[in-house]
MDAnalysis code that builds the backbone (N, CA, C; Angstrom):
import MDAnalysis as mda
import numpy as np

u = mda.Universe.empty(585, n_residues=195, atom_resindex=np.repeat(np.arange(195), 3), trajectory=True)
u.add_TopologyAttr("name", ["N", "CA", "C"] * 195)
u.add_TopologyAttr("resid", np.arange(1, 196))
u.add_TopologyAttr("resname", ["MET", "LEU", "ILE", "ARG", "GLY", "GLY", "GLU", "SER", "VAL", "GLN", "ASP", "ASP", "GLN", "ARG", "ARG", "ALA", "ASP", "GLY", "GLU", "ASP", "GLU", "ASN", "LEU", "ILE", "ASP", "ALA", "GLU", "GLU", "ALA", "GLU", "ALA", "ALA", "GLY", "HIS", "ASP", "GLU", "ALA", "GLU", "VAL", "ALA", "SER", "GLN", "PRO", "PHE", "VAL", "GLU", "GLU", "TYR", "GLN", "ASN", "PRO", "GLY", "VAL", "ASN", "TRP", "PHE", "PHE", "TRP", "ILE", "ALA", "GLY", "LEU", "SER", "LEU", "VAL", "ASN", "ALA", "ALA", "VAL", "ALA", "LEU", "THR", "SER", "ASP", "GLY", "GLU", "GLY", "ARG", "GLN", "PHE", "VAL", "ILE", "GLY", "LEU", "GLY", "ILE", "THR", "ALA", "ILE", "ILE", "ASN", "GLY", "LEU", "ALA", "LEU", "GLY", "MET", "ALA", "GLN", "ASN", "ALA", "ALA", "PRO", "GLN", "VAL", "ALA", "MET", "ILE", "ALA", "LYS", "ALA", "THR", "SER", "PHE", "ALA", "LEU", "SER", "VAL", "LEU", "ALA", "SER", "GLY", "VAL", "PHE", "VAL", "GLY", "PHE", "GLY", "ILE", "LEU", "GLY", "ARG", "LYS", "ALA", "PHE", "VAL", "TRP", "ALA", "ILE", "ALA", "LEU", "GLY", "MET", "PHE", "LEU", "TYR", "ALA", "LEU", "ASP", "GLY", "LEU", "ILE", "TYR", "LEU", "ALA", "TYR", "GLN", "ASP", "TRP", "MET", "SER", "PHE", "GLY", "PHE", "HIS", "LEU", "PHE", "ALA", "LEU", "PHE", "PHE", "LEU", "PHE", "GLY", "ALA", "LEU", "ASN", "THR", "ALA", "ARG", "GLU", "TRP", "GLN", "ARG", "ARG", "GLN", "ALA", "LEU", "ALA", "TRP", "SER", "ALA", "GLY", "ALA", "SER"])
u.atoms.positions = np.array([
    [-34.300, 10.899, -1.823],
    [-33.447, 10.327, -0.790],
    [-31.995, 10.555, -1.177],
    [-31.153, 10.926, -0.216],
    [-29.748, 11.175, -0.459],
    [-28.913, 10.106, 0.209],
    [-27.735, 9.849, -0.397],
    [-26.864, 8.783, 0.086],
    [-25.502, 9.380, 0.398],
    [-24.902, 8.967, 1.531],
    [-23.538, 9.346, 1.833],
    [-22.929, 8.268, 2.701],
    [-21.851, 7.615, 2.215],
    [-21.114, 6.644, 3.012],
    [-21.988, 5.563, 3.608],
    [-23.025, 5.128, 2.884],
    [-23.851, 4.047, 3.362],
    [-25.036, 4.497, 4.206],
    [-25.174, 5.817, 4.440],
    [-26.264, 6.300, 5.267],
    [-27.224, 7.113, 4.412],
    [-28.520, 6.993, 4.660],
    [-29.511, 7.800, 3.972],
    [-29.664, 9.118, 4.704],
    [-29.800, 10.172, 3.964],
    [-29.986, 11.494, 4.539],
    [-31.288, 12.043, 3.985],
    [-32.226, 12.384, 4.848],
    [-33.542, 12.826, 4.422],
    [-33.603, 14.332, 4.192],
    [-32.666, 15.078, 4.682],
    [-32.736, 16.528, 4.653],
    [-32.254, 17.071, 3.313],
    [-33.165, 17.305, 2.392],
    [-32.806, 17.868, 1.088],
    [-32.328, 19.310, 1.205],
    [-32.668, 19.955, 2.296],
    [-32.309, 21.360, 2.471],
    [-30.792, 21.536, 2.563],
    [-30.093, 20.601, 3.213],
    [-28.632, 20.700, 3.324],
    [-27.992, 20.726, 1.951],
    [-28.484, 19.903, 1.067],
    [-27.921, 19.844, -0.282],
    [-28.270, 21.110, -1.053],
    [-29.498, 21.577, -0.895],
    [-29.925, 22.786, -1.595],
    [-29.111, 23.986, -1.136],
    [-28.751, 24.008, 0.153],
    [-27.951, 25.111, 0.671],
    [-26.475, 24.965, 0.342],
    [-26.092, 23.823, -0.212],
    [-24.696, 23.601, -0.574],
    [-23.806, 23.307, 0.607],
    [-24.396, 22.896, 1.738],
    [-23.599, 22.629, 2.924],
    [-22.736, 21.392, 2.777],
    [-23.216, 20.404, 2.047],
    [-22.468, 19.164, 1.929],
    [-22.389, 18.758, 0.464],
    [-21.234, 19.018, -0.149],
    [-21.049, 18.721, -1.564],
    [-20.847, 17.235, -1.818],
    [-20.595, 16.443, -0.773],
    [-20.335, 15.021, -0.938],
    [-21.605, 14.191, -1.050],
    [-22.768, 14.809, -0.790],
    [-24.015, 14.068, -0.891],
    [-24.349, 13.854, -2.358],
    [-24.833, 12.677, -2.670],
    [-25.161, 12.313, -4.047],
    [-26.627, 11.930, -4.091],
    [-27.367, 12.513, -4.992],
    [-28.773, 12.196, -5.145],
    [-28.908, 10.801, -5.739],
    [-29.812, 9.991, -5.191],
    [-29.995, 8.622, -5.659],
    [-30.442, 8.603, -7.121],
    [-31.261, 9.587, -7.523],
    [-31.693, 9.637, -8.929],
    [-30.516, 9.929, -9.852],
    [-29.598, 10.817, -9.415],
    [-28.398, 11.105, -10.208],
    [-27.534, 9.851, -10.330],
    [-27.415, 9.116, -9.248],
    [-26.614, 7.887, -9.269],
    [-27.229, 6.864, -10.202],
    [-28.547, 6.735, -10.152],
    [-29.216, 5.766, -11.010],
    [-29.064, 6.154, -12.477],
    [-29.134, 7.467, -12.763],
    [-28.971, 7.944, -14.137],
    [-27.559, 7.671, -14.644],
    [-26.580, 7.684, -13.738],
    [-25.192, 7.425, -14.126],
    [-24.892, 5.937, -14.217],
    [-25.874, 5.093, -13.893],
    [-25.684, 3.650, -14.002],
    [-25.130, 3.001, -12.756],
    [-25.205, 3.675, -11.621],
    [-24.699, 3.115, -10.363],
    [-25.877, 2.774, -9.467],
    [-25.761, 1.673, -8.734],
    [-26.791, 1.377, -7.761],
    [-26.457, 2.080, -6.450],
    [-27.424, 2.164, -5.553],
    [-27.249, 2.911, -4.312],
    [-26.127, 2.356, -3.460],
    [-26.010, 1.051, -3.384],
    [-24.961, 0.442, -2.549],
    [-23.580, 0.809, -3.062],
    [-23.405, 0.830, -4.381],
    [-22.103, 1.182, -4.955],
    [-21.748, 2.628, -4.639],
    [-22.705, 3.530, -4.813],
    [-22.464, 4.941, -4.535],
    [-22.196, 5.146, -3.063],
    [-22.930, 4.452, -2.218],
    [-22.773, 4.602, -0.776],
    [-21.393, 4.176, -0.314],
    [-20.806, 3.206, -0.987],
    [-19.525, 2.687, -0.518],
    [-18.330, 3.486, -1.035],
    [-18.454, 4.176, -2.130],
    [-17.304, 4.816, -2.745],
    [-16.621, 5.888, -1.892],
    [-17.340, 6.849, -1.289],
    [-16.635, 7.854, -0.492],
    [-15.847, 7.236, 0.650],
    [-16.363, 6.165, 1.235],
    [-15.686, 5.508, 2.346],
    [-14.336, 4.961, 1.908],
    [-14.291, 4.282, 0.773],
    [-13.043, 3.695, 0.293],
    [-12.051, 4.779, -0.070],
    [-12.478, 5.769, -0.827],
    [-11.560, 6.810, -1.279],
    [-11.010, 7.609, -0.102],
    [-11.840, 7.917, 0.863],
    [-11.417, 8.782, 1.947],
    [-10.547, 8.073, 2.969],
    [-10.856, 6.829, 3.280],
    [-10.188, 6.180, 4.403],
    [-9.192, 5.087, 4.046],
    [-9.405, 4.366, 2.988],
    [-8.554, 3.215, 2.756],
    [-7.229, 3.558, 2.094],
    [-7.232, 4.409, 1.130],
    [-6.037, 4.648, 0.336],
    [-4.826, 5.180, 1.110],
    [-4.980, 6.061, 2.088],
    [-3.771, 6.545, 2.769],
    [-2.939, 5.441, 3.407],
    [-3.563, 4.498, 4.070],
    [-2.810, 3.414, 4.692],
    [-2.195, 2.475, 3.678],
    [-2.940, 2.170, 2.637],
    [-2.473, 1.239, 1.614],
    [-1.328, 1.846, 0.805],
    [-1.289, 3.163, 0.722],
    [-0.222, 3.822, -0.038],
    [1.163, 3.558, 0.538],
    [1.214, 3.107, 1.779],
    [2.518, 2.753, 2.348],
    [3.187, 1.661, 1.528],
    [2.445, 0.767, 0.928],
    [3.054, -0.271, 0.086],
    [3.816, 0.354, -1.083],
    [3.271, 1.419, -1.654],
    [3.937, 2.084, -2.774],
    [5.211, 2.796, -2.324],
    [5.161, 3.423, -1.150],
    [6.352, 4.068, -0.600],
    [7.450, 3.039, -0.313],
    [7.061, 1.926, 0.271],
    [8.026, 0.864, 0.582],
    [8.698, 0.387, -0.699],
    [7.894, 0.129, -1.727],
    [8.437, -0.359, -3.001],
    [9.344, 0.677, -3.650],
    [8.873, 1.900, -3.731],
    [9.643, 2.952, -4.402],
    [10.962, 3.262, -3.715],
    [10.926, 3.391, -2.397],
    [12.158, 3.717, -1.674],
    [13.126, 2.540, -1.626],
    [12.607, 1.333, -1.715],
    [13.497, 0.169, -1.815],
    [14.271, 0.205, -3.127],
    [13.601, 0.610, -4.191],
    [14.296, 0.731, -5.483],
    [15.327, 1.856, -5.459],
    [14.978, 2.958, -4.821],
    [15.943, 4.059, -4.696],
    [17.153, 3.587, -3.896],
    [16.897, 2.880, -2.791],
    [18.002, 2.337, -1.987],
    [18.892, 1.419, -2.818],
    [18.278, 0.560, -3.629],
    [19.049, -0.367, -4.457],
    [19.893, 0.395, -5.467],
    [19.305, 1.383, -6.113],
    [20.043, 2.164, -7.110],
    [21.212, 2.907, -6.472],
    [20.971, 3.519, -5.317],
    [22.041, 4.255, -4.631],
    [23.148, 3.299, -4.190],
    [22.767, 2.170, -3.601],
    [23.764, 1.210, -3.111],
    [24.608, 0.658, -4.251],
    [23.982, 0.321, -5.363],
    [24.713, -0.310, -6.459],
    [25.548, 0.669, -7.268],
    [25.148, 1.932, -7.311],
    [25.938, 2.911, -8.065],
    [27.033, 3.560, -7.232],
    [26.883, 3.516, -5.906],
    [27.902, 4.127, -5.051],
    [28.734, 3.084, -4.319],
    [28.644, 1.830, -4.769],
    [29.357, 0.715, -4.139],
    [29.083, 0.609, -2.647],
    [27.837, 0.894, -2.265],
    [27.411, 0.725, -0.874],
    [27.757, 1.870, 0.038],
    [28.311, 2.953, -0.491],
    [28.753, 4.072, 0.346],
    [27.683, 5.148, 0.505],
    [26.598, 5.090, -0.258],
    [25.569, 6.132, -0.214],
    [24.614, 5.973, 0.952],
    [23.805, 6.989, 1.154],
    [22.796, 6.954, 2.207],
    [21.627, 6.095, 1.767],
    [20.898, 5.578, 2.754],
    [19.756, 4.708, 2.491],
    [18.516, 5.260, 3.203],
    [17.342, 5.020, 2.621],
    [16.084, 5.342, 3.288],
    [15.771, 4.229, 4.284],
    [15.291, 4.616, 5.459],
    [15.030, 3.619, 6.496],
    [13.772, 2.800, 6.228],
    [12.925, 3.259, 5.335],
    [11.663, 2.562, 5.099],
    [11.802, 1.449, 4.065],
    [12.928, 1.340, 3.413],
    [13.116, 0.329, 2.378],
    [13.117, -1.088, 2.923],
    [13.095, -2.036, 2.013],
    [13.067, -3.450, 2.372],
    [14.451, -3.952, 2.790],
    [14.477, -4.738, 3.842],
    [15.730, -5.336, 4.300],
    [16.232, -6.405, 3.342],
    [15.310, -7.117, 2.697],
    [15.719, -8.180, 1.778],
    [16.468, -7.600, 0.585],
    [16.052, -6.435, 0.107],
    [16.777, -5.823, -1.013],
    [18.152, -5.337, -0.563],
    [18.247, -4.895, 0.689],
    [19.558, -4.479, 1.213],
    [20.503, -5.676, 1.282],
    [19.994, -6.829, 1.684],
    [20.835, -8.035, 1.727],
    [21.259, -8.439, 0.314],
    [20.312, -8.430, -0.613],
    [20.624, -8.789, -2.002],
    [21.681, -7.850, -2.568],
    [21.516, -6.555, -2.313],
    [22.491, -5.577, -2.810],
    [23.858, -5.771, -2.162],
    [23.858, -6.075, -0.866],
    [25.130, -6.311, -0.177],
    [25.863, -7.526, -0.722],
    [25.122, -8.586, -1.012],
    [25.741, -9.778, -1.601],
    [26.320, -9.471, -2.977],
    [25.573, -8.717, -3.777],
    [26.061, -8.362, -5.116],
    [27.307, -7.499, -5.033],
    [27.310, -6.551, -4.096],
    [28.491, -5.692, -3.953],
    [29.690, -6.485, -3.456],
    [29.446, -7.460, -2.590],
    [30.539, -8.317, -2.127],
    [31.124, -9.140, -3.261],
    [30.255, -9.665, -4.122],
    [30.724, -10.435, -5.282],
    [31.472, -9.548, -6.268],
    [30.969, -8.331, -6.432],
    [31.547, -7.426, -7.427],
    [32.893, -6.859, -6.995],
    [33.151, -6.859, -5.713],
    [34.360, -6.224, -5.183],
    [35.649, -6.836, -5.736],
    [35.723, -8.143, -5.808],
    [36.952, -8.795, -6.261],
    [36.780, -9.512, -7.590],
    [35.753, -9.172, -8.320],
    [35.465, -9.871, -9.574],
    [35.873, -9.018, -10.772],
    [35.899, -9.676, -11.898],
    [36.166, -8.974, -13.157],
    [35.029, -7.990, -13.414],
    [35.286, -6.928, -14.166],
    [34.251, -5.913, -14.415],
    [32.957, -6.481, -15.010],
    [33.077, -7.480, -15.889],
    [31.878, -8.055, -16.494],
    [31.047, -8.811, -15.451],
    [31.717, -9.547, -14.580],
    [31.029, -10.290, -13.519],
    [30.397, -9.307, -12.525],
    [31.115, -8.249, -12.211],
    [30.583, -7.229, -11.296],
    [29.312, -6.601, -11.871],
    [29.330, -6.319, -13.168],
    [28.159, -5.727, -13.812],
    [26.969, -6.689, -13.784],
    [27.227, -7.960, -14.055],
    [26.155, -8.964, -14.034],
    [25.595, -9.110, -12.614],
    [26.468, -9.119, -11.618],
    [26.024, -9.246, -10.224],
    [25.150, -8.053, -9.827],
    [25.564, -6.851, -10.207],
    [24.781, -5.656, -9.870],
    [23.453, -5.628, -10.618],
    [23.471, -6.020, -11.891],
    [22.232, -6.036, -12.682],
    [21.257, -7.066, -12.130],
    [21.760, -8.228, -11.753],
    [20.904, -9.265, -11.171],
    [20.329, -8.800, -9.843],
    [21.150, -8.147, -9.047],
    [20.701, -7.621, -7.767],
    [19.592, -6.597, -7.963],
    [19.771, -5.704, -8.929],
    [18.746, -4.692, -9.174],
    [17.461, -5.339, -9.691],
    [17.589, -6.341, -10.546],
    [16.404, -7.041, -11.059],
    [15.637, -7.712, -9.919],
    [16.350, -8.325, -8.987],
    [15.688, -8.944, -7.833],
    [15.044, -7.886, -6.931],
    [15.663, -6.720, -6.835],
    [15.078, -5.617, -6.066],
    [13.797, -5.123, -6.730],
    [13.811, -5.057, -8.064],
    [12.604, -4.668, -8.802],
    [11.494, -5.691, -8.565],
    [11.843, -6.961, -8.572],
    [10.862, -8.015, -8.331],
    [10.257, -7.898, -6.926],
    [11.108, -7.723, -5.924],
    [10.610, -7.589, -4.548],
    [9.736, -6.348, -4.405],
    [10.148, -5.254, -5.023],
    [9.343, -4.031, -4.963],
    [8.031, -4.202, -5.712],
    [8.066, -4.928, -6.808],
    [6.851, -5.185, -7.581],
    [5.811, -5.951, -6.788],
    [6.272, -6.848, -5.939],
    [5.342, -7.590, -5.081],
    [4.600, -6.614, -4.168],
    [5.311, -5.637, -3.614],
    [4.674, -4.670, -2.722],
    [3.783, -3.694, -3.490],
    [4.133, -3.378, -4.720],
    [3.234, -2.579, -5.557],
    [1.937, -3.359, -5.782],
    [2.058, -4.648, -6.021],
    [0.871, -5.488, -6.184],
    [-0.013, -5.479, -4.952],
    [0.599, -5.540, -3.766],
    [-0.186, -5.460, -2.533],
    [-0.908, -4.116, -2.452],
    [-0.233, -3.055, -2.874],
    [-0.864, -1.739, -2.856],
    [-2.047, -1.650, -3.808],
    [-1.886, -2.187, -5.006],
    [-2.973, -2.159, -5.989],
    [-4.166, -2.971, -5.495],
    [-3.901, -4.165, -5.009],
    [-5.000, -4.999, -4.496],
    [-5.598, -4.418, -3.221],
    [-4.752, -3.798, -2.408],
    [-5.249, -3.168, -1.190],
    [-6.178, -2.007, -1.479],
    [-5.922, -1.260, -2.532],
    [-6.819, -0.167, -2.922],
    [-8.180, -0.685, -3.354],
    [-8.241, -1.944, -3.726],
    [-9.507, -2.569, -4.101],
    [-10.119, -3.326, -2.927],
    [-9.568, -3.099, -1.736],
    [-10.067, -3.668, -0.477],
    [-9.949, -5.181, -0.409],
    [-8.905, -5.748, -0.998],
    [-8.627, -7.172, -0.827],
    [-7.906, -7.330, 0.512],
    [-8.637, -7.773, 1.497],
    [-8.098, -7.891, 2.855],
    [-6.913, -8.843, 2.888],
    [-6.991, -9.948, 2.154],
    [-5.903, -10.930, 2.169],
    [-4.605, -10.314, 1.650],
    [-4.685, -9.423, 0.665],
    [-3.474, -8.804, 0.112],
    [-2.825, -7.870, 1.129],
    [-3.642, -7.103, 1.824],
    [-3.103, -6.208, 2.854],
    [-2.481, -7.025, 3.974],
    [-3.169, -8.076, 4.414],
    [-2.650, -8.912, 5.503],
    [-1.355, -9.615, 5.100],
    [-1.315, -10.158, 3.893],
    [-0.097, -10.830, 3.429],
    [1.057, -9.834, 3.285],
    [0.763, -8.665, 2.760],
    [1.796, -7.625, 2.648],
    [2.330, -7.211, 4.011],
    [1.429, -7.085, 4.972],
    [1.864, -6.750, 6.331],
    [2.732, -7.857, 6.920],
    [2.342, -9.093, 6.706],
    [3.105, -10.229, 7.223],
    [4.519, -10.246, 6.632],
    [4.608, -10.077, 5.318],
    [5.929, -10.083, 4.672],
    [6.773, -8.885, 5.102],
    [6.131, -7.745, 5.288],
    [6.876, -6.560, 5.728],
    [7.341, -6.720, 7.176],
    [6.530, -7.382, 8.004],
    [6.950, -7.663, 9.381],
    [8.139, -8.620, 9.393],
    [8.093, -9.655, 8.551],
    [9.251, -10.562, 8.435],
    [10.483, -9.799, 7.965],
    [10.283, -8.895, 7.020],
    [11.387, -8.087, 6.520],
    [11.972, -7.221, 7.641],
    [11.121, -6.742, 8.521],
    [11.595, -5.944, 9.651],
    [12.492, -6.745, 10.583],
    [12.279, -8.053, 10.641],
    [13.129, -8.899, 11.486],
    [14.574, -8.922, 10.986],
    [14.772, -8.683, 9.707],
    [16.136, -8.584, 9.166],
    [16.858, -7.425, 9.832],
    [16.182, -6.281, 9.906],
    [16.793, -5.110, 10.544],
    [16.981, -5.332, 12.042],
    [16.053, -6.061, 12.646],
    [16.194, -6.378, 14.066],
    [17.425, -7.253, 14.292],
    [17.634, -8.231, 13.415],
    [18.794, -9.121, 13.537],
    [20.107, -8.353, 13.392],
    [20.125, -7.336, 12.535],
    [21.332, -6.530, 12.331],
    [21.384, -5.326, 13.276],
    [20.423, -5.240, 14.164],
    [20.321, -4.162, 15.147],
    [20.322, -2.775, 14.498],
    [19.637, -2.670, 13.377],
    [19.412, -1.379, 12.732],
    [18.081, -0.857, 13.288],
    [18.178, -0.167, 14.418],
    [16.985, 0.206, 15.168],
    [16.124, 1.224, 14.432],
    [16.742, 2.117, 13.690],
    [15.965, 3.128, 12.971],
    [15.094, 2.478, 11.894],
    [15.657, 1.595, 11.122],
    [14.882, 0.913, 10.075],
    [13.831, -0.001, 10.682],
    [14.177, -0.693, 11.760],
    [13.209, -1.555, 12.435],
    [12.047, -0.723, 12.973],
    [12.357, 0.414, 13.575],
    [11.313, 1.298, 14.088],
    [10.405, 1.822, 12.987],
    [10.992, 2.132, 11.844],
    [10.184, 2.615, 10.737],
    [9.295, 1.507, 10.178],
    [9.775, 0.276, 10.223],
    [8.927, -0.847, 9.819],
    [7.692, -0.913, 10.733],
    [7.902, -0.756, 12.026],
    [6.783, -0.770, 12.970],
    [5.831, 0.393, 12.706],
    [6.395, 1.552, 12.408],
    [5.596, 2.745, 12.105],
    [4.713, 2.512, 10.879],
    [5.293, 1.967, 9.815],
    [4.533, 1.682, 8.597],
    [3.482, 0.609, 8.857],
    [3.820, -0.399, 9.641],
    [2.864, -1.463, 9.950],
    [1.659, -0.927, 10.721],
    [1.871, 0.081, 11.542],
    [0.768, 0.711, 12.266],
    [-0.258, 1.269, 11.278],
    [0.209, 1.983, 10.252],
    [-0.701, 2.558, 9.266],
    [-1.303, 1.482, 8.361],
    [-0.541, 0.459, 8.066],
    [-1.082, -0.643, 7.274],
    [-2.164, -1.391, 8.055],
    [-2.008, -1.479, 9.360],
    [-3.038, -2.112, 10.186],
    [-4.338, -1.314, 10.107],
    [-4.228, 0.006, 10.090],
    [-5.419, 0.846, 9.919],
    [-6.082, 0.589, 8.575],
    [-5.279, 0.429, 7.535],
    [-5.831, 0.127, 6.208],
    [-6.507, -1.232, 6.199],
    [-5.937, -2.189, 6.906],
    [-6.535, -3.522, 7.001],
    [-7.906, -3.455, 7.673],
    [-7.990, -2.724, 8.770],
    [-9.273, -2.582, 9.461],
    [-10.301, -1.863, 8.599],
    [-9.860, -0.861, 7.864],
    [-10.765, -0.133, 6.989],
    [-11.274, -1.025, 5.875],
    [-10.408, -1.859, 5.310],
    [-10.834, -2.777, 4.248],
    [-11.844, -3.788, 4.792],
    [-11.615, -4.266, 5.993],
    [-12.577, -5.188, 6.613],
    [-13.936, -4.516, 6.792],
    [-13.908, -3.293, 7.277],
    [-15.151, -2.550, 7.488],
    [-15.861, -2.303, 6.159],
    [-15.099, -1.972, 5.132],
    [-15.692, -1.734, 3.810],
    [-16.366, -3.000, 3.289],
    [-15.699, -4.133, 3.463],
    [-16.306, -5.387, 3.023],
    [-17.561, -5.710, 3.819],
    [-17.544, -5.397, 5.100],
    [-18.725, -5.608, 5.929],
    [-19.878, -4.742, 5.425],
    [-19.603, -3.487, 5.111],
    [-20.636, -2.585, 4.602],
    [-21.139, -3.053, 3.241],
    [-20.222, -3.546, 2.415],
    [-20.645, -4.056, 1.118],
    [-21.586, -5.245, 1.283],
    [-21.261, -6.136, 2.212],
    [-22.115, -7.300, 2.463],
    [-23.487, -6.863, 2.971],
    [-23.527, -5.853, 3.856],
    [-24.800, -5.360, 4.357],
    [-25.604, -4.711, 3.233],
    [-24.935, -3.943, 2.393],
    [-25.625, -3.293, 1.279],
    [-26.132, -4.322, 0.303],
    [-25.345, -5.361, 0.072],
    [-25.757, -6.422, -0.851],
    [-26.972, -7.162, -0.303],
    [-26.931, -7.505, 0.987],
    [-28.064, -8.227, 1.578],
    [-29.303, -7.344, 1.641],
    [-29.144, -6.046, 1.855],
    [-30.291, -5.139, 1.866],
    [-30.881, -5.003, 0.473],
    [-30.015, -5.007, -0.544],
    [-30.478, -4.895, -1.921],
    [-31.136, -6.166, -2.418],
    [-30.723, -7.315, -1.882],
    [-31.257, -8.598, -2.324],
    [-32.635, -8.866, -1.723],
    [-32.927, -8.224, -0.585],
    [-34.217, -8.503, 0.049],
    [-35.306, -7.577, -0.404],
])
């Protein structure tokens, strides 16, 4: 019996002909120490879930780039539209404080701003890591926080950044649905294995 994405495939000829390299023999899986349900679920997660969840990593990374550019160019550099609005506010406050302050105070304000940007980006990296493991709550919470962050750009009428937030949320919604489906399949596989 062959397994692929939760479905049994009876046609051994397809595998013998090399038509489908993604099919895994149940005996091979058992020899490797995996049960059928685990093997059946893996291609689904790798193929469908990760692309949407990877948006969390892009959001985090580009927010850090935005923070570095803003703090080193005194706010005059270009910014990525996909970055976090909260880090832009933090950086703007630090630059405002640094403008009329002593050099030591300016340095502390910029360093604190960058540290807070790292913290905010780290939260989104965490959502990405948990999302890759199909934690639906992490994807949903990350989407909620990113939607709130998009309201910052809406309030400042930065339409390009707001639009990109909506664009990213569209793909994150797909990842959320995929994680839900994966959990549903896992529950079905678990109940089938228990009976």
